[in-house]
C-alpha positions, -999 to +999 in steps of 0.1 A: +546-852-256+553-853-294+560-833-323+577-833-353+616-817-351+613-820-311+647-810-301+662-799-333+646-765-329+622-769-355+594-780-335+558-761-349+532-786-340+529-810-312+502-827-294+500-836-257+482-859-237+468-850-203+452-876-185+433-860-159+424-823-150+454-824-129+477-831-159+457-803-183+466-778-149+501-789-149+506-783-189+495-750-182+516-742-154+547-751-177+540-732-201+534-700-180+570-709-163+582-706-199+565-676-213+580-647-223+570-609-224+551-602-252+540-641-257+505-652-271+483-680-266+454-690-285+434-714-267+404-729-278+383-765-274+345-770-268+325-762-234+340-786-211+372-792-226+392-777-197+402-743-209+395-724-177+419-754-160+446-749-184+444-708-181+443-720-143+479-734-149+491-708-166+485-683-140+503-706-113+533-710-139+536-671-135+531-669-100+498-648-103+489-648-067+450-652-063+424-671-083+420-672-118+387-675-133+373-674-171+366-636-178+336-648-197+313-622-189+339-591-183+356-602-215+392-594-204+409-598-168+446-584-162+464-605-133+492-589-119+517-599-091+534-626-110+564-630-128+547-613-159+512-596-159+483-622-174+459-606-199+436-631-198+408-626-225+374-647-234+359-640-267+331-662-262+303-631-256+320-609-277+293-599-303+313-588-334+346-574-345+341-540-334+342-546-297+379-555-302+390-521-302+376-519-265+393-549-249+430-535-256+448-562-261+477-548-279+483-534-239+494-573-235+529-566-247+547-563-213+529-595-201+514-629-217+486-627-238+463-656-232+426-656-252+401-683-246+378-690-278+404-672-301+389-688-330+357-669-328+377-635-336+413-647-356+419-609-360+420-604-325+458-624-320+492-612-325+502-633-363+528-648-342+509-669-315+508-704-299+473-716-308+466-746-281+433-767-289+422-790-261+399-822-275+381-843-253+390-878-255+370-900-231+379-884-196+416-874-212+425-845-231+447-841-261+460-808-264+474-798-299+499-769-300+507-753-330+530-723-332+521-696-360+555-679-360+591-677-346+582-665-312+554-691-307+580-719-322+608-709-294+582-711-267+569-745-280+604-757-280+615-743-246+582-762-236+589-797-256+627-793-249+634-772-219+660-749-222+666-749-183+646-720-171+613-743-162+620-744-123+592-766-118 
């Protein structure tokens, strides 16, 4: 992992190279273990970049029982039973901004909000979120992480440095 400010509490951006699908899943799982109630993750990348694999990892890190599927056709899936509820949205098939109101993303305050295809409707996101972009590079993935506020910066710092809360 690399990123400016690493270790000094000021990290705002970082790039993580994931050599394969297992590494992408593991990065998501680590983020899930580190997430706190009210955290939000905006997930982007082209089709096939690994958004669903990353999301499954986040669910695993939260301890969500059962399988995590991309909610492409239902738009929002709420997974409970883990350390935090996972509010997993997919905006790919959303028609326009007026449809955001029915999703109830604001209800995610007591859990972790994970939004796939987030850049399609930036207004759906809390101002303070961790933007995660997966870029295909041959068989590997470059995962670009960008904190948009202090809450997301703290999550990114915990991911890069660790604070003793990540237990495997």
